[in-house]
C-alpha positions, 0 to 999 in steps of 0.5 A: 615856173607857172607863176613866171609864165603868168607874168610873161604871158598875161593869160588873163588880160581879157578873160576871168582869172580861172584855173581848172584842176583835175587828174589824168591816168598814166598807165605803168609799163610791164603789166599789172599787179593783180589784187590777189597777187598783191595781197599774197606778196607775190610778184609774178614777173620782174617787169611789174612796177610794184610801186604803182596802184589801182584806180577807177574812174567813170570815164577811163574805167580801171587802170594800174599806174599813176595819176598826173594831177594838174592845174591849168589856166582857163584861157585861149592858151592852156598853161600848166601852172602846177603838177603832181604825180602820185600813185593812182589810188591817191584822192584828188582832193588830198593832192589839191592843196599842194597844187593850190600852193603853187598857183599865182595869187592872181587866180580868182576861180578854181574849177573842179569836179565832184572830187574837189568839193571838199570843205577843207579845200574850200576853206583854203581857197577862201583864205587866198581870196579865191572861189572854189567852183566844184560839181555838187553831189546829189541827184540831178538836176540841182535846184539851188539858186547857183546852178546856172552860174556853175553850169557856165563854169563847168563848161569852161573847165571842160573846155580847158583841162580835158583838151589839155590832158589830151594834147599833153599826152599826144605831145609826149606820146603817153597814150601808151604805157610808161617806159620807166618803173618806180614812183620817183622815176615816173615823177621825174619823167612826168613833171620834167615833161610839164616843165619842158612844156612850160619852157616851150611856151616861154620860147614861143612867147619870146619869139612871137610864135603862136602860143601852144601851136606846133609843140610836138614838131618843135620838140622833135626838131630840137 
């Protein structure tokens, strides 16, 4: 579906062919399964989702649930091109290859944070003729010759993936906990929402409506 939208919408007609990748947390409903109880095999109450996992980020802190991994066009219109839902403790770099596999060949740059600065991932991008631009590890400020170019790419990435994650959660009202339990049901809900979002963009395109605007009221009216 992502490839089809690229062919229909031509998102990179006037801009560089870049894609931003990242993950965003989705908390599970029914409370959290604390480490002590997990290690003991004790489930305090039946509402707990025992298939979910724990993770921590510098921005969100600790959370219990899932990760929605996304690849989104860096453009005036944010198009989700690939998505995966995993348990929260799955590493971003480990899921990234499955996202790359879904991307259209027109991509030129893949933009990620430090979690995507992985040699194997870089090799996979190079095999496709893509350039992986990921935040470098080590103390700041970096002094290498490419630092100023990376700053430009990192700013473009932050202006695409973070706002899209916020918009996506707002459209589907996912700033609260998930209404379903289990990995498979959570995948169906999250990935189904991504497909629905893609279909709305296609609908807007075919009817000459402003792309990416008014999606929430449109879905409510439907």
